[in-house]
N, C-alpha and C positions, 0 to 999 in steps of 0.2 A: 410549391407556388410563388416562393421569394428565389429559388435558386437560381433564378438568372439577373437577378439583384445583385445577390450577395452569396455568389458560387462557393468563398472561401467557409461563410459561416453553416451554408447548407451541406456540406460533407461534412463538417466538423458534429452537425447538429445531430445527423442519420448514426453518428460513426462514436464520439465523445462524448455521451449524455448519458450517465448514471443515475437514473430515476430525476433528481431536480437538481442536480449538482452536472458539472460540464469540467471536464481536466484534458488540456488538451497541449499541446506547442507549436513551436512551429524550427527551422532551421536557422531564423536570422530575425531581429526584432521588429525592423519595418514591414516586416509580413504579421509579425505578431499583432502590430500596433492596426495593419488594415483588420485583420481577424476580429479583432476584440471589436472595432466600431462594426464592425459586418455582426456581429453578435448580437451585440447591444440594440442596432435596429431590427433586424429579423425577430428576436424577441419582443420589440416593441408591437409590430403588427399583427400579435398574438395579445398585447397588452401584458405583457408581464415583465417585469423588471427586473434585472442580473444586479445582486449585489454580495456580500461575503468576497468582492475579490481579490487575490491573491496572486504574489508572480516573484520570479527571482531575479529579476530586471528594474527598476526605476521608475523608468520611463512608461511601461504599464499601468501605472500606479497612479502618474503626476494628475491627468485627468480625471481619476476619482475621490468621490469626498473621501473624507476621512473616517465618516459614520458606515460607510461603505465596504470600506476595504476591511479583512477579516483577519492580517497579522502586518505588521509596519516593518520596513528593512530597516528600520534603525535599531541598530546593536542594542540600544539603550531602552527601546522601546520594553512595553510592559507586557504584551505577549510579542514572542519570535515567533511561535511555530502555529502549525493546524494539524488536522489529518485531512488525511487521505485516503480512502476508501478502507477506514480505519488503521491508516500506519501514519504515523508522525511523518511531518516533512517539515525540515525547515529553511525557507526561501534563501533566507541569504547566505546561506553555506551552502544550498542547492543540493540536500541529503537528506535519505530516508532512515530512520531508527525505528526502533520497536523498545514496547514496553509490556511489562507482566507484572500485576497486585492482585497478590496471594490473597484469596477471602478467609476469612475469619470462620474456623469452623471448629465444634465440639467433639464432633467425630467425624472418619471417613467413611460415606455409603456411596452407591452408585450417581446417586442424582448426585453430592458432591463432585466427584468425579468430572460428568458429565457438563455441568455448569460450567468447572474451571477449563474445560477442554474445549469449550465456547468461548472464552477467552482469547483461545490463541488463534487469533486471528490472523493470518496470512495469505490474502490472494494472488502474493505474486511469489509465494514459495521462496521465499528467501530463506526458512527456515524450517523445512517443513521435514527435513530428517530429523529434526527436535519434535516435531509435532505427531509424527507419524508413531512414536513410540507409546504417547498417549492413548494415540487410537486402540493399537493393540493392546495396550492395559484394559480400555474399558472393553476389548473385545471379551478379554479372559475374564473381566467383572458380570458380560450378558452368560457367560456358558456355566459359570453357575447356579443361575437361574434365580439369586436372590432378591428380596424386595425394595425398591428405592431408600427407604431409609436404614434400609438393616448396616450394622455395623461391617466392615469389611474382615475378613482372618487379618491377624495380626501383621503375618507375611507380607498382605497385600498391602498396610495399610504404612508399613515400614517402606516397601518400594518404594509407594507415593510421595513420601514425604519427601524423600530423597530424591526423588525427580524436582518435587516442588523447588528445591532448594535449588537446584541447577537450573531453574526456570529463571533466576533472578539474573542470571547473567545474559541474557536477550537483550538488555540495557544496555549492554556493550556491543550491541550491533548497529554498526553505522556505516550506512553505504548511501555510494554518489548516484542522485537518480539520471544522471546523463553519461550513458556507458559507450559512446561513441567518442572514438579520436577526431580530433579538427578538421574540415574538410577532406573527410574521407575518398574515395574514388574505390573501394574496392570495402562491402562489409559479407559479411559469411556467419549463419547459423549450423552453428553443429549441435544437432542433440545425442544425446544416447539413454539407453532406456534396459530396466534386468528387473525381474522380479524374484520372490523367494515366495515359501508357503504362506508368511505373515501377512506380505503385500508386495506391493510394485510400485516403482519410482523412478522419476527421468529426471534429465540434468539438461538445460542448455545453455551453450557456450557462445557466445557473438563474440566474431574478432571483425574489426577495423581496421584499415588500412590507408595511408594517405600517400600521396605521391611524392615522399621522399624517403618511401619504403620503413616510415615509421609504423609501429603498430602497436592494437591496446585490443 
């Protein structure tokens, strides 16, 4: 109904809302400011007030009261990171990070493995090659038809504990959010996929070129 009055916000509302969170972006600050104002106004029409604002540019936070900001861009601020779809995001550096905090446990069971597998939330597929190993391990457990709280065989416990130690390395994963070259004139998406008896997967490469022949 309000699309004619708020065209930028209407498109984002249809495309970039995840439950009650909106995560979106623009190619320049001016358009982002227009979008921000339109989002505020279009939500007001339904008596919704947007809060927990977060941005990688200070201009988008200038008009937002401090109590409605999720993260400050001040490097000395108490909170400098937030979460987007379960992934840590540091707005000032504009980078995504992953983390893994192992659960304390007395014995390794099917329930325990499934619980820790659920912690490996990676909707953008940054570390899918790592997570698929846990999924294959869970398949092996299910084939044993064990009770949920029965201790796993010794050799499987050893394999799982070794895997958990390696998972701590996920905290070193640090990826830029913006993946295009500045002012691209050509953007290509290359996708490859393959399968084995245990799993299948795909990988996507984003290539961008500018008018100077530079490529990312």
